[in-house]
C-alpha positions as a LaTeX table, in Angstrom:
\begin{tabular}{lrrr}
\hline
Residue & $x$ (\AA) & $y$ (\AA) & $z$ (\AA) \\
\hline
Met1 & $-20.75$ & $-1.13$ & 2.21 \\
Ala2 & $-18.23$ & $-2.76$ & $-0.15$ \\
Met3 & $-17.44$ & $-6.39$ & 0.56 \\
Arg4 & $-13.82$ & $-7.20$ & 1.29 \\
Thr5 & $-12.25$ & $-9.94$ & $-0.81$ \\
Phe6 & $-8.92$ & $-11.70$ & $-0.23$ \\
Ile7 & $-7.22$ & $-13.64$ & $-3.02$ \\
Gly8 & $-4.16$ & $-15.87$ & $-2.66$ \\
Val9 & $-1.93$ & $-16.57$ & $-5.66$ \\
Asp10 & 0.53 & $-19.47$ & $-5.73$ \\
Ile11 & 3.01 & $-19.79$ & $-8.62$ \\
Ser12 & 4.15 & $-23.13$ & $-10.04$ \\
Glu13 & 6.30 & $-23.39$ & $-13.17$ \\
Asp14 & 4.93 & $-26.86$ & $-13.91$ \\
Arg15 & 1.22 & $-26.51$ & $-13.17$ \\
Gly16 & 0.55 & $-22.77$ & $-13.52$ \\
Cys17 & $-0.87$ & $-20.33$ & $-10.99$ \\
Ala18 & $-3.42$ & $-21.42$ & $-8.40$ \\
Leu19 & $-5.82$ & $-18.72$ & $-7.20$ \\
Ala20 & $-8.24$ & $-18.86$ & $-4.27$ \\
Ala21 & $-10.64$ & $-16.16$ & $-3.09$ \\
Ile22 & $-12.29$ & $-15.86$ & 0.34 \\
Asp23 & $-14.50$ & $-13.23$ & 1.90 \\
Glu24 & $-13.94$ & $-11.29$ & 5.12 \\
Ser25 & $-15.53$ & $-14.07$ & 7.18 \\
Gly26 & $-13.11$ & $-16.65$ & 5.78 \\
Arg27 & $-15.60$ & $-18.37$ & 3.49 \\
Ala28 & $-14.55$ & $-19.59$ & 0.05 \\
Ile29 & $-15.79$ & $-17.51$ & $-2.86$ \\
Ala30 & $-14.07$ & $-19.18$ & $-5.79$ \\
Ser31 & $-10.87$ & $-20.89$ & $-6.91$ \\
Asp32 & $-9.27$ & $-21.38$ & $-10.30$ \\
Trp33 & $-6.05$ & $-21.82$ & $-12.28$ \\
Ser34 & $-4.27$ & $-19.56$ & $-14.70$ \\
Asp35 & $-1.29$ & $-19.82$ & $-17.02$ \\
Cys36 & 1.77 & $-18.11$ & $-15.60$ \\
Lys37 & 1.36 & $-15.06$ & $-17.79$ \\
Val38 & 0.83 & $-11.68$ & $-16.19$ \\
Asp39 & $-2.24$ & $-10.73$ & $-18.24$ \\
Asp40 & $-3.84$ & $-14.13$ & $-17.61$ \\
Val41 & $-3.38$ & $-13.88$ & $-13.85$ \\
Val42 & $-4.74$ & $-10.32$ & $-13.80$ \\
Arg43 & $-7.83$ & $-11.51$ & $-15.67$ \\
Ala44 & $-8.23$ & $-14.44$ & $-13.28$ \\
Val45 & $-8.01$ & $-12.14$ & $-10.25$ \\
Arg46 & $-10.66$ & $-9.86$ & $-11.75$ \\
Arg47 & $-12.88$ & $-12.87$ & $-12.43$ \\
Leu48 & $-12.57$ & $-14.27$ & $-8.91$ \\
Ala49 & $-13.17$ & $-10.85$ & $-7.33$ \\
Phe50 & $-16.57$ & $-10.64$ & $-9.04$ \\
Gly51 & $-16.37$ & $-6.85$ & $-9.09$ \\
Arg52 & $-16.25$ & $-6.66$ & $-5.29$ \\
Gly53 & $-14.48$ & $-3.68$ & $-3.78$ \\
Asp54 & $-11.62$ & $-3.52$ & $-1.29$ \\
Leu55 & $-9.48$ & $-6.28$ & $-2.77$ \\
Thr56 & $-6.35$ & $-7.62$ & $-1.05$ \\
Ile57 & $-4.07$ & $-10.04$ & $-2.88$ \\
Gly58 & $-1.47$ & $-12.26$ & $-1.22$ \\
Val59 & 1.23 & $-13.49$ & $-3.60$ \\
Asp60 & 3.46 & $-16.42$ & $-2.66$ \\
Ala61 & 6.64 & $-15.15$ & $-4.33$ \\
Pro62 & 9.35 & $-12.59$ & $-3.60$ \\
Arg63 & 8.26 & $-9.04$ & $-4.40$ \\
Met64 & 11.59 & $-7.94$ & $-5.86$ \\
Pro65 & 15.14 & $-9.19$ & $-6.41$ \\
Ser66 & 18.20 & $-8.36$ & $-4.38$ \\
Glu67 & 20.05 & $-5.29$ & $-5.64$ \\
Lys68 & 23.46 & $-6.54$ & $-4.51$ \\
Ser69 & 24.93 & $-9.15$ & $-2.21$ \\
Arg70 & 23.72 & $-8.68$ & 1.34 \\
Ala71 & 25.98 & $-6.35$ & 3.35 \\
Trp72 & 24.89 & $-7.80$ & 6.70 \\
Tyr73 & 24.30 & $-11.20$ & 8.24 \\
Trp74 & 22.68 & $-12.16$ & 11.53 \\
Asp75 & 25.08 & $-13.65$ & 14.08 \\
Arg76 & 23.14 & $-16.21$ & 16.09 \\
Lys77 & 25.80 & $-16.23$ & 18.84 \\
Thr78 & 25.87 & $-12.51$ & 19.53 \\
Leu79 & 22.23 & $-11.98$ & 18.48 \\
Gly80 & 23.25 & $-9.02$ & 16.39 \\
Trp81 & 24.04 & $-7.93$ & 12.85 \\
Gln82 & 27.57 & $-8.27$ & 11.57 \\
Pro83 & 28.97 & $-6.83$ & 8.32 \\
Ser84 & 29.63 & $-9.38$ & 5.60 \\
Leu85 & 33.25 & $-9.97$ & 4.71 \\
Pro86 & 34.69 & $-8.86$ & 1.35 \\
Gly87 & 33.89 & $-11.47$ & $-1.27$ \\
Asp88 & 30.85 & $-12.85$ & 0.58 \\
Arg89 & 27.89 & $-13.56$ & $-1.67$ \\
Gly90 & 25.07 & $-13.65$ & 0.83 \\
Trp91 & 21.85 & $-13.20$ & $-1.15$ \\
Gly92 & 18.41 & $-12.57$ & 0.24 \\
Arg93 & 16.37 & $-9.80$ & 1.77 \\
His94 & 15.79 & $-8.57$ & 5.32 \\
Cys95 & 12.36 & $-10.26$ & 5.44 \\
Glu96 & 13.92 & $-13.61$ & 4.49 \\
Val97 & 16.55 & $-13.30$ & 7.21 \\
Val98 & 13.82 & $-12.81$ & 9.82 \\
Ile99 & 11.86 & $-15.82$ & 8.55 \\
Ser100 & 15.02 & $-17.95$ & 8.66 \\
Val101 & 16.31 & $-16.83$ & 12.06 \\
Met102 & 12.89 & $-17.35$ & 13.67 \\
Lys103 & 12.78 & $-20.86$ & 12.11 \\
Leu104 & 9.42 & $-20.23$ & 10.49 \\
Ala105 & 10.48 & $-21.60$ & 7.08 \\
Asn106 & 13.41 & $-22.00$ & 4.71 \\
Pro107 & 13.40 & $-18.87$ & 2.52 \\
Gln108 & 14.31 & $-18.72$ & $-1.15$ \\
Trp109 & 17.17 & $-16.21$ & $-0.58$ \\
Thr110 & 16.18 & $-14.00$ & $-3.49$ \\
Pro111 & 19.19 & $-13.34$ & $-5.76$ \\
Leu112 & 19.93 & $-10.61$ & $-8.29$ \\
Val113 & 17.33 & $-10.41$ & $-11.04$ \\
Glu114 & 19.61 & $-11.97$ & $-13.66$ \\
Ala115 & 20.20 & $-15.00$ & $-11.42$ \\
Ala116 & 16.55 & $-15.43$ & $-10.38$ \\
Pro117 & 14.68 & $-18.47$ & $-11.72$ \\
Pro118 & 11.84 & $-17.84$ & $-14.20$ \\
Trp119 & 9.06 & $-18.19$ & $-11.61$ \\
Met120 & 10.65 & $-15.48$ & $-9.46$ \\
Arg121 & 11.06 & $-13.12$ & $-12.40$ \\
Phe122 & 7.42 & $-13.75$ & $-13.27$ \\
Gly123 & 6.49 & $-12.84$ & $-9.70$ \\
Phe124 & 8.41 & $-9.56$ & $-9.87$ \\
Ser125 & 6.34 & $-8.54$ & $-12.90$ \\
Leu126 & 3.09 & $-9.81$ & $-11.39$ \\
Tyr127 & 3.32 & $-7.53$ & $-8.34$ \\
Arg128 & 3.58 & $-4.48$ & $-10.56$ \\
Ala129 & 0.56 & $-5.53$ & $-12.64$ \\
Leu130 & $-1.65$ & $-6.38$ & $-9.67$ \\
Gln131 & $-1.11$ & $-3.05$ & $-7.88$ \\
Ala132 & $-3.85$ & $-1.47$ & $-10.00$ \\
Leu133 & $-6.42$ & $-3.94$ & $-8.60$ \\
Gly134 & $-5.86$ & $-3.60$ & $-4.86$ \\
Asp135 & $-3.43$ & $-3.98$ & $-2.00$ \\
Val136 & $-0.77$ & $-6.57$ & $-2.92$ \\
Leu137 & 1.04 & $-8.34$ & $-0.08$ \\
Glu138 & 3.88 & $-10.85$ & $-0.09$ \\
Val139 & 2.92 & $-14.00$ & 1.79 \\
Phe140 & 4.86 & $-17.14$ & 2.67 \\
Pro141 & 2.44 & $-20.05$ & 3.29 \\
Ser142 & 5.18 & $-22.29$ & 4.74 \\
Ala143 & 5.73 & $-19.72$ & 7.50 \\
Ser144 & 1.98 & $-19.32$ & 7.98 \\
Tyr145 & 1.58 & $-23.07$ & 8.50 \\
Arg146 & 4.30 & $-23.00$ & 11.16 \\
Gln147 & 2.72 & $-20.08$ & 13.01 \\
Leu148 & $-0.75$ & $-21.63$ & 13.03 \\
Ala149 & 0.28 & $-25.23$ & 13.69 \\
Glu150 & $-0.46$ & $-25.18$ & 17.44 \\
Leu151 & $-3.51$ & $-22.90$ & 17.31 \\
Asp152 & $-7.20$ & $-23.65$ & 17.04 \\
Gly153 & $-7.83$ & $-20.90$ & 14.52 \\
Pro154 & $-8.53$ & $-19.20$ & 12.34 \\
Arg155 & $-11.41$ & $-21.40$ & 11.21 \\
Val156 & $-12.06$ & $-20.99$ & 7.49 \\
Asn157 & $-14.27$ & $-22.53$ & 4.84 \\
Leu158 & $-12.84$ & $-23.72$ & 1.53 \\
Ser159 & $-14.06$ & $-25.44$ & $-1.60$ \\
Phe160 & $-12.33$ & $-28.45$ & $-3.15$ \\
Arg161 & $-13.11$ & $-27.07$ & $-6.58$ \\
Ala162 & $-9.93$ & $-26.96$ & $-8.71$ \\
Phe163 & $-7.81$ & $-28.87$ & $-6.17$ \\
Ala164 & $-7.13$ & $-31.89$ & $-8.40$ \\
Arg165 & $-4.65$ & $-30.09$ & $-10.68$ \\
Gly166 & $-2.29$ & $-29.37$ & $-7.79$ \\
Pro167 & $-3.64$ & $-29.89$ & $-4.24$ \\
Lys168 & $-0.66$ & $-28.36$ & $-2.43$ \\
Asp169 & $-0.56$ & $-25.36$ & $-4.77$ \\
Met170 & $-4.26$ & $-24.65$ & $-4.25$ \\
Leu171 & $-3.97$ & $-25.11$ & $-0.50$ \\
Asp172 & $-1.08$ & $-22.64$ & $-0.48$ \\
Ala173 & $-3.26$ & $-20.19$ & $-2.42$ \\
Tyr174 & $-6.00$ & $-20.49$ & 0.20 \\
Val175 & $-3.47$ & $-20.05$ & 3.02 \\
Gly176 & $-2.11$ & $-16.98$ & 1.23 \\
Ala177 & $-5.62$ & $-15.53$ & 1.19 \\
Val178 & $-6.14$ & $-16.40$ & 4.87 \\
Thr179 & $-2.80$ & $-14.82$ & 5.76 \\
Ala180 & $-3.82$ & $-11.61$ & 3.99 \\
Leu181 & $-7.17$ & $-11.65$ & 5.82 \\
Glu182 & $-5.62$ & $-12.20$ & 9.25 \\
Tyr183 & $-3.06$ & $-9.47$ & 8.63 \\
Lys184 & $-5.73$ & $-6.99$ & 7.55 \\
Lys185 & $-7.82$ & $-7.89$ & 10.63 \\
Gly186 & $-4.89$ & $-6.86$ & 12.83 \\
Asn187 & $-4.05$ & $-10.39$ & 13.98 \\
Gly188 & $-0.83$ & $-10.72$ & 12.00 \\
Ser189 & 2.49 & $-8.99$ & 11.53 \\
Glu190 & 4.81 & $-7.65$ & 8.84 \\
Val191 & 8.50 & $-8.47$ & 8.92 \\
Gly192 & 11.49 & $-7.10$ & 7.04 \\
Gly193 & 11.45 & $-4.18$ & 4.69 \\
Gly194 & 14.34 & $-2.38$ & 6.36 \\
Asp195 & 16.49 & $-2.89$ & 3.27 \\
Gly196 & 13.83 & $-1.43$ & 0.98 \\
Leu197 & 13.28 & $-4.79$ & $-0.74$ \\
Gly198 & 9.81 & $-5.60$ & 0.51 \\
Ser199 & 8.31 & $-7.25$ & 3.57 \\
Ile200 & 6.48 & $-10.51$ & 4.26 \\
Val201 & 3.15 & $-10.55$ & 6.07 \\
Leu202 & 2.27 & $-13.30$ & 8.53 \\
Pro203 & $-1.04$ & $-14.36$ & 10.12 \\
Arg204 & 0.27 & $-13.90$ & 13.66 \\
Pro205 & 2.93 & $-11.80$ & 15.45 \\
Val206 & 6.53 & $-12.99$ & 15.50 \\
Val207 & 6.99 & $-14.13$ & 19.07 \\
Ala208 & 10.24 & $-13.64$ & 21.02 \\
Ala209 & 12.14 & $-12.11$ & 18.12 \\
Pro210 & 15.28 & $-10.16$ & 19.13 \\
Ala211 & 14.42 & $-6.48$ & 18.72 \\
Ala212 & 17.55 & $-5.86$ & 16.65 \\
Leu213 & 16.56 & $-8.55$ & 14.15 \\
Leu214 & 13.49 & $-6.60$ & 13.08 \\
Val215 & 15.53 & $-3.48$ & 12.28 \\
Trp216 & 17.89 & $-3.40$ & 9.31 \\
Pro217 & 21.28 & $-1.88$ & 10.26 \\
Ala218 & 22.39 & 1.31 & 8.52 \\
Glu219 & 24.80 & 0.82 & 5.65 \\
Val220 & 28.44 & 1.57 & 6.45 \\
\hline
\end{tabular}
């Protein structure tokens, strides 16, 4: 039976891309760094996967840019969606609204592609390139930390190899891999996606979320 491998990728403009691979039991397989070039990251993912089958990759970056300013915003008083006013420039995707409203993290509020910083534009291209290798998920380690902060699991094993170059980046890569693992095991959740701009996977369900928040309103 093919072994399942989970790889987290964290993008840093200054230090490069941190990559961490774990197996289905949560044990570290390998970790490494790559230049932030699509072909280099693809090669690094192949190298860390060691030819194993059933590969899942968690990328800590927005999957795609906004296509236009957001037509809806979440009203925290009425706990419902309200149409944006003419001239509003509310950027961001449905998944980022959910993360923000549930106070899991401060999202990046993904803008139009021409306004996106270089690391985001790199991420957009990276998703397309990685799709040929396995299932590619968008993860948000800051939100994963918040969800797992009061829990006694999951317990995972990691290696300190390659941490020195950027400890927080490498830790985020490991948490991205763990998030992908927990989601695939059925312990996590997927939020957003109602606007067609991608979803974010989390290691645990979103607790006490208003039902309407998880559904994107129809365009008017």
